[in-house]
All heavy atoms as a GROMACS GRO file, in nm:
protein
  615
    1MET      N    1   1.532   9.294  -5.677
    1MET     CA    2   1.460   9.176  -5.636
    1MET      C    3   1.554   9.085  -5.557
    1MET      O    4   1.667   9.063  -5.597
    1MET     CB    5   1.409   9.103  -5.761
    1MET     CG    6   1.281   9.028  -5.736
    1MET     SD    7   1.220   8.944  -5.885
    1MET     CE    8   1.156   9.080  -5.980
    2THR      N    9   1.508   9.031  -5.444
    2THR     CA   10   1.593   8.944  -5.363
    2THR      C   11   1.588   8.801  -5.414
    2THR      O   12   1.499   8.765  -5.492
    2THR     CB   13   1.549   8.946  -5.215
    2THR    OG1   14   1.420   8.886  -5.206
    2THR    CG2   15   1.545   9.087  -5.160
    3VAL      N   16   1.680   8.720  -5.367
    3VAL     CA   17   1.683   8.579  -5.404
    3VAL      C   18   1.553   8.511  -5.365
    3VAL      O   19   1.499   8.431  -5.441
    3VAL     CB   20   1.805   8.509  -5.338
    3VAL    CG1   21   1.798   8.360  -5.358
    3VAL    CG2   22   1.934   8.565  -5.396
    4ALA      N   23   1.500   8.543  -5.248
    4ALA     CA   24   1.377   8.480  -5.201
    4ALA      C   25   1.261   8.510  -5.294
    4ALA      O   26   1.173   8.427  -5.315
    4ALA     CB   27   1.345   8.526  -5.059
    5GLU      N   28   1.260   8.629  -5.356
    5GLU     CA   29   1.151   8.667  -5.445
    5GLU      C   30   1.160   8.596  -5.580
    5GLU      O   31   1.060   8.576  -5.645
    5GLU     CB   32   1.151   8.819  -5.466
    5GLU     CG   33   1.113   8.896  -5.342
    5GLU     CD   34   1.135   9.046  -5.359
    5GLU    OE1   35   1.211   9.087  -5.449
    5GLU    OE2   36   1.075   9.121  -5.282
    6THR      N   37   1.279   8.562  -5.623
    6THR     CA   38   1.296   8.500  -5.753
    6THR      C   39   1.286   8.348  -5.748
    6THR      O   40   1.267   8.286  -5.851
    6THR     CB   41   1.431   8.540  -5.816
    6THR    OG1   42   1.535   8.492  -5.732
    6THR    CG2   43   1.441   8.688  -5.835
    7GLY      N   44   1.298   8.289  -5.631
    7GLY     CA   45   1.292   8.144  -5.620
    7GLY      C   46   1.424   8.079  -5.657
    7GLY      O   47   1.521   8.147  -5.691
    8PRO      N   48   1.427   7.947  -5.655
    8PRO     CA   49   1.553   7.876  -5.683
    8PRO      C   50   1.589   7.882  -5.831
    8PRO      O   51   1.503   7.891  -5.918
    8PRO     CB   52   1.524   7.733  -5.639
    8PRO     CG   53   1.376   7.719  -5.650
    8PRO     CD   54   1.319   7.855  -5.621
    9ASP      N   55   1.718   7.877  -5.856
    9ASP     CA   56   1.768   7.873  -5.993
    9ASP      C   57   1.761   7.730  -6.048
    9ASP      O   58   1.743   7.710  -6.168
    9ASP     CB   59   1.912   7.925  -5.998
    9ASP     CG   60   1.917   8.072  -5.959
    9ASP    OD1   61   1.871   8.155  -6.041
    9ASP    OD2   62   1.963   8.103  -5.848
   10GLN      N   63   1.778   7.632  -5.959
   10GLN     CA   64   1.769   7.490  -5.997
   10GLN      C   65   1.706   7.413  -5.882
   10GLN      O   66   1.712   7.455  -5.767
   10GLN     CB   67   1.906   7.432  -6.030
   10GLN     CG   68   1.968   7.494  -6.155
   10GLN     CD   69   2.084   7.412  -6.206
   10GLN    OE1   70   2.076   7.290  -6.222
   10GLN    NE2   71   2.196   7.479  -6.233
   11ARG      N   72   1.650   7.296  -5.916
   11ARG     CA   73   1.586   7.209  -5.816
   11ARG      C   74   1.634   7.066  -5.832
   11ARG      O   75   1.655   7.020  -5.944
   11ARG     CB   76   1.434   7.208  -5.833
   11ARG     CG   77   1.366   7.339  -5.810
   11ARG     CD   78   1.216   7.325  -5.836
   11ARG     NE   79   1.150   7.454  -5.829
   11ARG     CZ   80   1.102   7.508  -5.718
   11ARG    NH1   81   1.112   7.443  -5.604
   11ARG    NH2   82   1.044   7.626  -5.720
   12LEU      N   83   1.649   6.998  -5.718
   12LEU     CA   84   1.679   6.855  -5.717
   12LEU      C   85   1.586   6.787  -5.618
   12LEU      O   86   1.577   6.828  -5.503
   12LEU     CB   87   1.823   6.828  -5.673
   12LEU     CG   88   1.937   6.862  -5.767
   12LEU    CD1   89   2.070   6.836  -5.698
   12LEU    CD2   90   1.927   6.781  -5.896
   13ASP      N   91   1.515   6.683  -5.662
   13ASP     CA   92   1.436   6.600  -5.571
   13ASP      C   93   1.512   6.469  -5.555
   13ASP      O   94   1.514   6.386  -5.646
   13ASP     CB   95   1.296   6.575  -5.627
   13ASP     CG   96   1.207   6.499  -5.529
   13ASP    OD1   97   1.259   6.444  -5.429
   13ASP    OD2   98   1.086   6.493  -5.553
   14LEU      N   99   1.577   6.455  -5.440
   14LEU     CA  100   1.664   6.339  -5.415
   14LEU      C  101   1.604   6.242  -5.313
   14LEU      O  102   1.676   6.160  -5.257
   14LEU     CB  103   1.802   6.387  -5.370
   14LEU     CG  104   1.875   6.474  -5.473
   14LEU    CD1  105   2.006   6.525  -5.415
   14LEU    CD2  106   1.898   6.400  -5.604
   15ARG      N  107   1.474   6.251  -5.292
   15ARG     CA  108   1.410   6.156  -5.201
   15ARG      C  109   1.425   6.016  -5.260
   15ARG      O  110   1.404   5.995  -5.379
   15ARG     CB  111   1.261   6.189  -5.182
   15ARG     CG  112   1.244   6.316  -5.098
   15ARG     CD  113   1.100   6.357  -5.087
   15ARG     NE  114   1.062   6.417  -5.216
   15ARG     CZ  115   0.945   6.476  -5.237
   15ARG    NH1  116   0.855   6.483  -5.140
   15ARG    NH2  117   0.917   6.528  -5.354
   16GLY      N  118   1.468   5.923  -5.176
   16GLY     CA  119   1.491   5.786  -5.220
   16GLY      C  120   1.629   5.763  -5.278
   16GLY      O  121   1.664   5.650  -5.313
   17THR      N  122   1.709   5.867  -5.288
   17THR     CA  123   1.846   5.855  -5.342
   17THR      C  124   1.942   5.829  -5.226
   17THR      O  125   1.945   5.905  -5.130
   17THR     CB  126   1.886   5.985  -5.414
   17THR    OG1  127   1.789   6.013  -5.515
   17THR    CG2  128   2.024   5.972  -5.476
   18PRO      N  129   2.020   5.721  -5.233
   18PRO     CA  130   2.108   5.685  -5.122
   18PRO      C  131   2.233   5.773  -5.114
   18PRO      O  132   2.271   5.840  -5.210
   18PRO     CB  133   2.147   5.540  -5.153
   18PRO     CG  134   2.142   5.532  -5.303
   18PRO     CD  135   2.029   5.624  -5.344
   19CYS      N  136   2.296   5.770  -4.996
   19CYS     CA  137   2.426   5.834  -4.976
   19CYS      C  138   2.532   5.744  -5.039
   19CYS      O  139   2.518   5.623  -5.032
   19CYS     CB  140   2.458   5.848  -4.827
   19CYS     SG  141   2.350   5.964  -4.742
   20PRO      N  142   2.636   5.795  -5.097
   20PRO     CA  143   2.672   5.934  -5.115
   20PRO      C  144   2.622   5.993  -5.246
   20PRO      O  145   2.659   6.104  -5.282
   20PRO     CB  146   2.824   5.932  -5.112
   20PRO     CG  147   2.857   5.803  -5.182
   20PRO     CD  148   2.747   5.707  -5.138
   21VAL      N  149   2.536   5.918  -5.320
   21VAL     CA  150   2.489   5.965  -5.451
   21VAL      C  151   2.418   6.100  -5.439
   21VAL      O  152   2.436   6.189  -5.522
   21VAL     CB  153   2.398   5.860  -5.518
   21VAL    CG1  154   2.338   5.913  -5.647
   21VAL    CG2  155   2.476   5.732  -5.544
   22ASN      N  156   2.338   6.118  -5.332
   22ASN     CA  157   2.265   6.244  -5.316
   22ASN      C  158   2.362   6.362  -5.298
   22ASN      O  159   2.342   6.468  -5.357
   22ASN     CB  160   2.162   6.237  -5.203
   22ASN     CG  161   2.216   6.177  -5.077
   22ASN    OD1  162   2.336   6.177  -5.053
   22ASN    ND2  163   2.127   6.126  -4.994
   23PHE      N  164   2.465   6.344  -5.221
   23PHE     CA  165   2.565   6.450  -5.202
   23PHE      C  166   2.639   6.481  -5.333
   23PHE      O  167   2.659   6.596  -5.370
   23PHE     CB  168   2.665   6.413  -5.093
   23PHE     CG  169   2.777   6.513  -5.079
   23PHE    CD1  170   2.753   6.637  -5.024
   23PHE    CD2  171   2.904   6.484  -5.125
   23PHE    CE1  172   2.855   6.731  -5.013
   23PHE    CE2  173   3.006   6.576  -5.114
   23PHE     CZ  174   2.981   6.700  -5.058
   24ILE      N  175   2.675   6.377  -5.405
   24ILE     CA  176   2.747   6.394  -5.531
   24ILE      C  177   2.661   6.469  -5.632
   24ILE      O  178   2.709   6.559  -5.701
   24ILE     CB  179   2.793   6.257  -5.587
   24ILE    CG1  180   2.900   6.196  -5.494
   24ILE    CG2  181   2.845   6.270  -5.730
   24ILE    CD1  182   2.930   6.051  -5.520
   25ARG      N  183   2.533   6.436  -5.640
   25ARG     CA  184   2.444   6.507  -5.734
   25ARG      C  185   2.431   6.654  -5.696
   25ARG      O  186   2.430   6.740  -5.784
   25ARG     CB  187   2.308   6.439  -5.739
   25ARG     CG  188   2.318   6.303  -5.812
   25ARG     CD  189   2.191   6.245  -5.859
   25ARG     NE  190   2.110   6.336  -5.937
   25ARG     CZ  191   1.978   6.324  -5.948
   25ARG    NH1  192   1.915   6.225  -5.886
   25ARG    NH2  193   1.908   6.409  -6.020
   26CYS      N  194   2.423   6.683  -5.566
   26CYS     CA  195   2.419   6.824  -5.522
   26CYS      C  196   2.547   6.894  -5.562
   26CYS      O  197   2.545   7.005  -5.617
   26CYS     CB  198   2.402   6.832  -5.370
   26CYS     SG  199   2.237   6.790  -5.310
   27LYS      N  200   2.658   6.832  -5.533
   27LYS     CA  201   2.789   6.892  -5.560
   27LYS      C  202   2.808   6.919  -5.709
   27LYS      O  203   2.852   7.026  -5.749
   27LYS     CB  204   2.898   6.799  -5.506
   27LYS     CG  205   3.038   6.855  -5.513
   27LYS     CD  206   3.134   6.761  -5.444
   27LYS     CE  207   3.276   6.805  -5.464
   27LYS     NZ  208   3.325   6.889  -5.359
   28LEU      N  209   2.772   6.823  -5.793
   28LEU     CA  210   2.787   6.840  -5.937
   28LEU      C  211   2.696   6.952  -5.990
   28LEU      O  212   2.737   7.029  -6.076
   28LEU     CB  213   2.758   6.709  -6.010
   28LEU     CG  214   2.861   6.598  -5.992
   28LEU    CD1  215   2.812   6.468  -6.055
   28LEU    CD2  216   2.996   6.639  -6.050
   29THR      N  217   2.576   6.959  -5.937
   29THR     CA  218   2.484   7.066  -5.979
   29THR      C  219   2.538   7.202  -5.937
   29THR      O  220   2.538   7.297  -6.015
   29THR     CB  221   2.344   7.043  -5.920
   29THR    OG1  222   2.295   6.916  -5.968
   29THR    CG2  223   2.248   7.153  -5.960
   30LEU      N  224   2.586   7.212  -5.813
   30LEU     CA  225   2.639   7.340  -5.763
   30LEU      C  226   2.762   7.385  -5.841
   30LEU      O  227   2.786   7.505  -5.855
   30LEU     CB  228   2.668   7.330  -5.613
   30LEU     CG  229   2.543   7.330  -5.525
   30LEU    CD1  230   2.575   7.274  -5.388
   30LEU    CD2  231   2.484   7.470  -5.516
   31GLU      N  232   2.839   7.291  -5.893
   31GLU     CA  233   2.957   7.326  -5.973
   31GLU      C  234   2.919   7.397  -6.102
   31GLU      O  235   3.000   7.467  -6.161
   31GLU     CB  236   3.041   7.202  -6.002
   31GLU     CG  237   3.117   7.152  -5.882
   31GLU     CD  238   3.195   7.024  -5.908
   31GLU    OE1  239   3.190   6.970  -6.022
   31GLU    OE2  240   3.259   6.975  -5.814
   32THR      N  241   2.794   7.380  -6.148
   32THR     CA  242   2.749   7.444  -6.271
   32THR      C  243   2.684   7.580  -6.244
   32THR      O  244   2.646   7.650  -6.337
   32THR     CB  245   2.646   7.356  -6.346
   32THR    OG1  246   2.524   7.351  -6.272
   32THR    CG2  247   2.700   7.217  -6.370
   33MET      N  248   2.672   7.616  -6.116
   33MET     CA  249   2.601   7.737  -6.077
   33MET      C  250   2.697   7.848  -6.037
   33MET      O  251   2.808   7.822  -5.991
   33MET     CB  252   2.506   7.704  -5.961
   33MET     CG  253   2.399   7.603  -6.000
   33MET     SD  254   2.297   7.548  -5.861
   33MET     CE  255   2.204   7.698  -5.829
   34ALA      N  256   2.651   7.971  -6.052
   34ALA     CA  257   2.730   8.088  -6.014
   34ALA      C  258   2.712   8.117  -5.866
   34ALA      O  259   2.610   8.082  -5.806
   34ALA     CB  260   2.688   8.209  -6.096
   35SER      N  261   2.809   8.183  -5.809
   35SER     CA  262   2.801   8.224  -5.669
   35SER      C  263   2.676   8.308  -5.646
   35SER      O  264   2.645   8.397  -5.724
   35SER     CB  265   2.925   8.305  -5.633
   35SER     OG  266   2.921   8.342  -5.497
   36GLY      N  267   2.601   8.274  -5.542
   36GLY     CA  268   2.479   8.345  -5.507
   36GLY      C  269   2.353   8.283  -5.564
   36GLY      O  270   2.243   8.315  -5.520
   37GLU      N  271   2.366   8.194  -5.661
   37GLU     CA  272   2.248   8.126  -5.714
   37GLU      C  273   2.197   8.026  -5.611
   37GLU      O  274   2.270   7.983  -5.521
   37GLU     CB  275   2.279   8.055  -5.846
   37GLU     CG  276   2.298   8.149  -5.961
   37GLU     CD  277   2.310   8.079  -6.095
   37GLU    OE1  278   2.371   7.971  -6.103
   37GLU    OE2  279   2.258   8.136  -6.192
   38VAL      N  280   2.069   7.989  -5.624
   38VAL     CA  281   2.003   7.906  -5.523
   38VAL      C  282   1.963   7.772  -5.582
   38VAL      O  283   1.899   7.764  -5.688
   38VAL     CB  284   1.879   7.978  -5.467
   38VAL    CG1  285   1.804   7.890  -5.368
   38VAL    CG2  286   1.919   8.109  -5.400
   39LEU      N  287   1.998   7.666  -5.509
   39LEU     CA  288   1.958   7.530  -5.542
   39LEU      C  289   1.858   7.483  -5.437
   39LEU      O  290   1.887   7.487  -5.317
   39LEU     CB  291   2.080   7.438  -5.543
   39LEU     CG  292   2.054   7.288  -5.561
   39LEU    CD1  293   1.989   7.259  -5.696
   39LEU    CD2  294   2.183   7.210  -5.544
   40SER      N  295   1.741   7.439  -5.481
   40SER     CA  296   1.642   7.382  -5.391
   40SER      C  297   1.658   7.230  -5.394
   40SER      O  298   1.658   7.169  -5.501
   40SER     CB  299   1.501   7.420  -5.439
   40SER     OG  300   1.404   7.356  -5.361
   41VAL      N  301   1.676   7.169  -5.277
   41VAL     CA  302   1.700   7.025  -5.267
   41VAL      C  303   1.599   6.963  -5.171
   41VAL      O  304   1.578   7.013  -5.061
   41VAL     CB  305   1.843   6.994  -5.214
   41VAL    CG1  306   1.867   6.844  -5.206
   41VAL    CG2  307   1.948   7.062  -5.300
   42THR      N  308   1.538   6.854  -5.214
   42THR     CA  309   1.450   6.776  -5.127
   42THR      C  310   1.515   6.640  -5.109
   42THR      O  311   1.549   6.574  -5.207
   42THR     CB  312   1.311   6.760  -5.191
   42THR    OG1  313   1.261   6.887  -5.229
   42THR    CG2  314   1.214   6.696  -5.093
   43LEU      N  315   1.536   6.601  -4.983
   43LEU     CA  316   1.597   6.472  -4.956
   43LEU      C  317   1.540   6.410  -4.830
   43LEU      O  318   1.469   6.475  -4.753
   43LEU     CB  319   1.750   6.481  -4.950
   43LEU     CG  320   1.812   6.562  -4.838
   43LEU    CD1  321   1.940   6.493  -4.793
   43LEU    CD2  322   1.847   6.699  -4.889
   44ASP      N  323   1.571   6.282  -4.812
   44ASP     CA  324   1.520   6.207  -4.698
   44ASP      C  325   1.583   6.254  -4.568
   44ASP      O  326   1.697   6.300  -4.566
   44ASP     CB  327   1.548   6.057  -4.717
   44ASP     CG  328   1.479   6.000  -4.840
   44ASP    OD1  329   1.362   6.035  -4.864
   44ASP    OD2  330   1.543   5.918  -4.910
   45ARG      N  331   1.507   6.240  -4.460
   45ARG     CA  332   1.560   6.265  -4.326
   45ARG      C  333   1.660   6.154  -4.291
   45ARG      O  334   1.672   6.055  -4.361
   45ARG     CB  335   1.447   6.265  -4.222
   45ARG     CG  336   1.351   6.379  -4.236
   45ARG     CD  337   1.400   6.495  -4.155
   45ARG     NE  338   1.300   6.603  -4.156
   45ARG     CZ  339   1.326   6.724  -4.116
   45ARG    NH1  340   1.446   6.756  -4.074
   45ARG    NH2  341   1.233   6.817  -4.120
   46GLY      N  342   1.728   6.170  -4.181
   46GLY     CA  343   1.822   6.067  -4.134
   46GLY      C  344   1.959   6.086  -4.195
   46GLY      O  345   2.010   6.197  -4.202
   47GLU      N  346   2.018   5.976  -4.240
   47GLU     CA  347   2.154   5.980  -4.293
   47GLU      C  348   2.172   6.079  -4.408
   47GLU      O  349   2.270   6.154  -4.409
   47GLU     CB  350   2.200   5.841  -4.337
   47GLU     CG  351   2.344   5.839  -4.384
   47GLU     CD  352   2.390   5.705  -4.437
   47GLU    OE1  353   2.305   5.621  -4.473
   47GLU    OE2  354   2.511   5.685  -4.441
   48PRO      N  355   2.080   6.084  -4.506
   48PRO     CA  356   2.100   6.183  -4.614
   48PRO      C  357   2.111   6.325  -4.561
   48PRO      O  358   2.202   6.399  -4.600
   48PRO     CB  359   1.975   6.164  -4.701
   48PRO     CG  360   1.938   6.022  -4.680
   48PRO     CD  361   1.966   5.996  -4.534
   49GLU      N  362   2.020   6.364  -4.473
   49GLU     CA  363   2.026   6.499  -4.416
   49GLU      C  364   2.154   6.519  -4.336
   49GLU      O  365   2.220   6.622  -4.347
   49GLU     CB  366   1.904   6.522  -4.327
   49GLU     CG  367   1.898   6.659  -4.266
   49GLU     CD  368   1.777   6.679  -4.176
   49GLU    OE1  369   1.708   6.581  -4.144
   49GLU    OE2  370   1.754   6.793  -4.136
   50ALA      N  371   2.191   6.419  -4.259
   50ALA     CA  372   2.309   6.428  -4.173
   50ALA      C  373   2.440   6.434  -4.252
   50ALA      O  374   2.539   6.487  -4.204
   50ALA     CB  375   2.313   6.310  -4.076
   51MET      N  376   2.439   6.381  -4.374
   51MET     CA  377   2.561   6.380  -4.454
   51MET      C  378   2.566   6.496  -4.554
   51MET      O  379   2.672   6.557  -4.572
   51MET     CB  380   2.572   6.247  -4.532
   51MET     CG  381   2.577   6.125  -4.442
   51MET     SD  382   2.718   6.123  -4.332
   51MET     CE  383   2.849   6.087  -4.445
   52VAL      N  384   2.455   6.527  -4.617
   52VAL     CA  385   2.453   6.628  -4.723
   52VAL      C  386   2.472   6.769  -4.667
   52VAL      O  387   2.553   6.847  -4.719
   52VAL     CB  388   2.323   6.618  -4.806
   52VAL    CG1  389   2.310   6.735  -4.902
   52VAL    CG2  390   2.321   6.485  -4.883
   53VAL      N  391   2.398   6.803  -4.562
   53VAL     CA  392   2.404   6.941  -4.509
   53VAL      C  393   2.546   6.979  -4.467
   53VAL      O  394   2.600   7.079  -4.516
   53VAL     CB  395   2.303   6.962  -4.394
   53VAL    CG1  396   2.324   7.096  -4.327
   53VAL    CG2  397   2.160   6.950  -4.446
   54PRO      N  398   2.613   6.902  -4.380
   54PRO     CA  399   2.749   6.942  -4.343
   54PRO      C  400   2.847   6.936  -4.459
   54PRO      O  401   2.939   7.018  -4.468
   54PRO     CB  402   2.790   6.846  -4.232
   54PRO     CG  403   2.677   6.752  -4.211
   54PRO     CD  404   2.567   6.788  -4.303
   55GLY      N  405   2.828   6.842  -4.550
   55GLY     CA  406   2.918   6.832  -4.665
   55GLY      C  407   2.911   6.955  -4.754
   55GLY      O  408   3.013   7.007  -4.799
   56LEU      N  409   2.789   7.005  -4.777
   56LEU     CA  410   2.773   7.125  -4.859
   56LEU      C  411   2.828   7.247  -4.787
   56LEU      O  412   2.891   7.333  -4.850
   56LEU     CB  413   2.626   7.145  -4.896
   56LEU     CG  414   2.566   7.039  -4.988
   56LEU    CD1  415   2.418   7.066  -5.009
   56LEU    CD2  416   2.640   7.031  -5.120
   57GLU      N  417   2.807   7.254  -4.657
   57GLU     CA  418   2.861   7.367  -4.580
   57GLU      C  419   3.013   7.366  -4.582
   57GLU      O  420   3.076   7.471  -4.594
   57GLU     CB  421   2.808   7.362  -4.437
   57GLU     CG  422   2.660   7.397  -4.428
   57GLU     CD  423   2.600   7.380  -4.290
   57GLU    OE1  424   2.656   7.304  -4.207
   57GLU    OE2  425   2.496   7.443  -4.266
   58GLN      N  426   3.073   7.248  -4.573
   58GLN     CA  427   3.219   7.238  -4.578
   58GLN      C  428   3.273   7.281  -4.714
   58GLN      O  429   3.386   7.327  -4.725
   58GLN     CB  430   3.264   7.094  -4.547
   58GLN     CG  431   3.250   7.058  -4.402
   58GLN     CD  432   3.284   6.912  -4.375
   58GLN    OE1  433   3.312   6.835  -4.466
   58GLN    NE2  434   3.279   6.874  -4.249
   59ASP      N  435   3.191   7.265  -4.818
   59ASP     CA  436   3.231   7.306  -4.953
   59ASP      C  437   3.210   7.456  -4.975
   59ASP      O  438   3.233   7.506  -5.085
   59ASP     CB  439   3.153   7.227  -5.058
   59ASP     CG  440   3.210   7.088  -5.080
   59ASP    OD1  441   3.316   7.056  -5.022
   59ASP    OD2  442   3.148   7.010  -5.156
   60GLY      N  443   3.162   7.528  -4.872
   60GLY     CA  444   3.150   7.672  -4.882
   60GLY      C  445   3.015   7.726  -4.922
   60GLY      O  446   3.002   7.842  -4.958
   61HIS      N  447   2.912   7.641  -4.915
   61HIS     CA  448   2.777   7.683  -4.950
   61HIS      C  449   2.696   7.709  -4.822
   61HIS      O  450   2.723   7.649  -4.719
   61HIS     CB  451   2.707   7.576  -5.034
   61HIS     CG  452   2.789   7.533  -5.153
   61HIS    ND1  453   2.814   7.616  -5.260
   61HIS    CD2  454   2.854   7.417  -5.179
   61HIS    CE1  455   2.889   7.552  -5.348
   61HIS    NE2  456   2.915   7.431  -5.301
   62ARG      N  457   2.598   7.798  -4.831
   62ARG     CA  458   2.509   7.823  -4.717
   62ARG      C  459   2.385   7.736  -4.734
   62ARG      O  460   2.323   7.736  -4.841
   62ARG     CB  461   2.470   7.971  -4.710
   62ARG     CG  462   2.401   8.004  -4.579
   62ARG     CD  463   2.384   8.152  -4.559
   62ARG     NE  464   2.269   8.200  -4.634
   62ARG     CZ  465   2.265   8.311  -4.706
   62ARG    NH1  466   2.370   8.389  -4.714
   62ARG    NH2  467   2.156   8.347  -4.770
   63VAL      N  468   2.350   7.662  -4.629
   63VAL     CA  469   2.237   7.570  -4.634
   63VAL      C  470   2.133   7.612  -4.532
   63VAL      O  471   2.164   7.630  -4.414
   63VAL     CB  472   2.282   7.425  -4.606
   63VAL    CG1  473   2.164   7.329  -4.615
   63VAL    CG2  474   2.392   7.382  -4.702
   64GLU      N  475   2.009   7.628  -4.578
   64GLU     CA  476   1.898   7.664  -4.491
   64GLU      C  477   1.789   7.558  -4.504
   64GLU      O  478   1.755   7.518  -4.616
   64GLU     CB  479   1.840   7.801  -4.530
   64GLU     CG  480   1.942   7.913  -4.525
   64GLU     CD  481   1.892   8.040  -4.589
   64GLU    OE1  482   1.782   8.041  -4.648
   64GLU    OE2  483   1.965   8.141  -4.581
   65VAL      N  484   1.735   7.513  -4.391
   65VAL     CA  485   1.623   7.419  -4.393
   65VAL      C  486   1.496   7.500  -4.412
   65VAL      O  487   1.468   7.592  -4.336
   65VAL     CB  488   1.617   7.336  -4.263
   65VAL    CG1  489   1.495   7.246  -4.263
   65VAL    CG2  490   1.744   7.254  -4.246
   66GLU      N  491   1.419   7.467  -4.517
   66GLU     CA  492   1.298   7.542  -4.549
   66GLU      C  493   1.170   7.474  -4.505
   66GLU      O  494   1.076   7.541  -4.464
   66GLU     CB  495   1.290   7.567  -4.700
   66GLU     CG  496   1.387   7.670  -4.748
   66GLU     CD  497   1.347   7.724  -4.883
   66GLU    OE1  498   1.318   7.645  -4.975
   66GLU    OE2  499   1.344   7.846  -4.894
   67ASP      N  500   1.162   7.344  -4.520
   67ASP     CA  501   1.035   7.275  -4.499
   67ASP      C  502   1.065   7.128  -4.475
   67ASP      O  503   1.180   7.086  -4.480
   67ASP     CB  504   0.947   7.292  -4.624
   67ASP     CG  505   0.800   7.260  -4.599
   67ASP    OD1  506   0.763   7.234  -4.482
   67ASP    OD2  507   0.722   7.263  -4.695
   68GLY      N  508   0.962   7.051  -4.453
   68GLY     CA  509   0.979   6.908  -4.439
   68GLY      C  510   0.875   6.846  -4.350
   68GLY      O  511   0.782   6.912  -4.303
   69ASP      N  512   0.891   6.716  -4.328
   69ASP     CA  513   0.806   6.643  -4.236
   69ASP      C  514   0.893   6.534  -4.172
   69ASP      O  515   1.015   6.545  -4.174
   69ASP     CB  516   0.680   6.589  -4.306
   69ASP     CG  517   0.708   6.483  -4.412
   69ASP    OD1  518   0.821   6.427  -4.416
   69ASP    OD2  519   0.618   6.455  -4.493
   70ASP      N  520   0.832   6.431  -4.121
   70ASP     CA  521   0.908   6.326  -4.054
   70ASP      C  522   0.996   6.245  -4.150
   70ASP      O  523   1.088   6.178  -4.108
   70ASP     CB  524   0.814   6.230  -3.982
   70ASP     CG  525   0.746   6.294  -3.862
   70ASP    OD1  526   0.794   6.400  -3.816
   70ASP    OD2  527   0.644   6.240  -3.816
   71HIS      N  528   0.966   6.251  -4.280
   71HIS     CA  529   1.034   6.165  -4.377
   71HIS      C  530   1.128   6.238  -4.472
   71HIS      O  531   1.218   6.176  -4.528
   71HIS     CB  532   0.930   6.088  -4.460
   71HIS     CG  533   0.835   6.011  -4.376
   71HIS    ND1  534   0.869   5.896  -4.309
   71HIS    CD2  535   0.705   6.036  -4.344
   71HIS    CE1  536   0.765   5.852  -4.240
   71HIS    NE2  537   0.664   5.934  -4.260
   72TRP      N  538   1.108   6.367  -4.493
   72TRP     CA  539   1.190   6.440  -4.588
   72TRP      C  540   1.214   6.582  -4.540
   72TRP      O  541   1.145   6.631  -4.451
   72TRP     CB  542   1.128   6.441  -4.728
   72TRP     CG  543   0.992   6.504  -4.732
   72TRP    CD1  544   0.873   6.440  -4.711
   72TRP    CD2  545   0.960   6.642  -4.755
   72TRP    NE1  546   0.770   6.531  -4.720
   72TRP    CE2  547   0.820   6.655  -4.747
   72TRP    CE3  548   1.036   6.755  -4.781
   72TRP    CZ2  549   0.755   6.777  -4.764
   72TRP    CZ3  550   0.970   6.876  -4.799
   72TRP    CH2  551   0.832   6.885  -4.792
   73VAL      N  552   1.312   6.646  -4.602
   73VAL     CA  553   1.348   6.784  -4.567
   73VAL      C  554   1.376   6.860  -4.698
   73VAL      O  555   1.429   6.803  -4.793
   73VAL     CB  556   1.469   6.788  -4.473
   73VAL    CG1  557   1.593   6.729  -4.536
   73VAL    CG2  558   1.495   6.929  -4.423
   74ALA      N  559   1.335   6.987  -4.701
   74ALA     CA  560   1.364   7.073  -4.816
   74ALA      C  561   1.472   7.172  -4.775
   74ALA      O  562   1.461   7.237  -4.672
   74ALA     CB  563   1.238   7.146  -4.860
   75LEU      N  564   1.575   7.179  -4.855
   75LEU     CA  565   1.688   7.268  -4.828
   75LEU      C  566   1.696   7.376  -4.934
   75LEU      O  567   1.664   7.354  -5.049
   75LEU     CB  568   1.820   7.189  -4.830
   75LEU     CG  569   1.830   7.067  -4.741
   75LEU    CD1  570   1.963   6.996  -4.766
   75LEU    CD2  571   1.815   7.105  -4.596
   76ARG      N  572   1.742   7.491  -4.890
   76ARG     CA  573   1.773   7.603  -4.980
   76ARG      C  574   1.924   7.621  -4.969
   76ARG      O  575   1.976   7.655  -4.864
   76ARG     CB  576   1.699   7.727  -4.932
   76ARG     CG  577   1.718   7.847  -5.018
   76ARG     CD  578   1.622   7.957  -4.969
   76ARG     NE  579   1.637   8.076  -5.049
   76ARG     CZ  580   1.711   8.180  -5.016
   76ARG    NH1  581   1.776   8.183  -4.902
   76ARG    NH2  582   1.720   8.283  -5.096
   77VAL      N  583   1.994   7.593  -5.079
   77VAL     CA  584   2.140   7.599  -5.079
   77VAL      C  585   2.183   7.718  -5.163
   77VAL      O  586   2.151   7.726  -5.282
   77VAL     CB  587   2.200   7.469  -5.139
   77VAL    CG1  588   2.353   7.472  -5.130
   77VAL    CG2  589   2.144   7.346  -5.067
   78ILE      N  590   2.253   7.812  -5.099
   78ILE     CA  591   2.304   7.927  -5.170
   78ILE      C  592   2.448   7.897  -5.210
   78ILE      O  593   2.534   7.872  -5.125
   78ILE     CB  594   2.296   8.056  -5.084
   78ILE    CG1  595   2.151   8.092  -5.052
   78ILE    CG2  596   2.359   8.174  -5.157
   78ILE    CD1  597   2.101   8.030  -4.926
   79CYS      N  598   2.469   7.895  -5.340
   79CYS     CA  599   2.599   7.857  -5.394
   79CYS      C  600   2.707   7.955  -5.350
   79CYS      O  601   2.692   8.075  -5.365
   79CYS     CB  602   2.590   7.851  -5.547
   79CYS     SG  603   2.742   7.799  -5.626
   80GLY      N  604   2.814   7.899  -5.298
   80GLY     CA  605   2.926   7.981  -5.254
   80GLY      C  606   3.030   8.002  -5.364
   80GLY      O  607   3.134   8.060  -5.340
   81GLY      N  608   3.001   7.949  -5.481
   81GLY     CA  609   3.093   7.966  -5.592
   81GLY      C  610   3.206   7.866  -5.592
   81GLY      O  611   3.295   7.871  -5.676
   82GLY      N  612   3.202   7.772  -5.494
   82GLY     CA  613   3.311   7.680  -5.478
   82GLY      C  614   3.319   7.573  -5.580
   82GLY      O  615   3.412   7.509  -5.605
   0.00000   0.00000   0.00000
């Protein structure tokens, strides 16, 4: 079974959560996860998206944009084990 078939291992809805708190919550959650596990994150567009996505990538995680609208974005973060 692939990761896509099993869905996320954990979820965070961070809409309305300011920077850098949203990034810190993602980072702390990912620290509890094994390499290859998937974290689903929903956050606001704009600064949160612009700060969280590159920050997670710099920490060694793969980030994919899955869904969203003008106000929010859903991310699929594959834990890099970092």
